[in-house]
N, C-alpha and C positions, 0 to 999 in steps of 0.2 A: 344861433346866427342864421341857420337855414330858415327858421321860423320868421325871422325879421325880413329876410330876403323875400320869402314867399309873399309876405304881406305887402311889401313895397312893389313887388311885380304885379300883385293883384290891384293895387291902386293905379299903377301905370296902365294896366290893361283896361281898367274902367275909364281912366281919363282919356286914353287914346283910342278907345272903342275898338280894341284889338281882340277879336273873338278867339283867335288861336292862342294868344298868350293867356286869355282869361280861362280857357279850357285847360291849359297846362297847369295853371294855378289851382284850379279846382281838383284836378286829378292828383297833383303832388301834395295838396294840403293834408290828406289822410296819412301819407307817408311821413311828412314832416312832424305831424302831431304825434305819430307813433314814436319817432326818434326823440322828441322832447320828453315824452312820458318815460321812455326806457332810460334816458340820461338822468332825469329827475329821480327815478327809482333807485338807480345805482349809486348816485352821489353820496348818500349817507354811509352806504357800506364802504366805499372807496375812501372817504374821509376817515372813518373809524380805523380802518386797516392802516392807512398811512400815518395816522396819529400814533397808534400803538407801536408801530415800527420806529417812528421818529423818537418817541419817548424812550423806547428800549435802547436805541442807538445813543441818545443823550446820556442815559444812566451808565452805559458801558464806557463811553468816552470820558465823562466828567465825574464819574462815581457819585452822581447826585449831590455834588458840593459846588457851591460858587467859589469865586477866588478867595473870599474871606474865610473859608472853611466852614461855614454854616450850612447845615443841611437845607437844600432847596426843596419846599413843599410842593412845587410844580411837578417836579419829577421824582415821585416816590417809587423807588425801585422795588420795594417789597410787594406792591400791588400789581406788578407787571408779571404776567406768566409767559 
């Protein structure tokens, strides 16, 4: 979101020929790029952690079985440590 806002502000600064806003966009662009990089780098780890916890919780609550009593292959409790 900050990346899109910075881009929109940059376009507005160019369109309005506002030097102060343009300088702000240039200075904040590196910070915003850094935030985007950190967010993109952490996302796979956060999703993997959340997925493992979700799977573990589903196995504990439902005992890896659907209402028909057949083992659900999606949540294999034996592979979760």
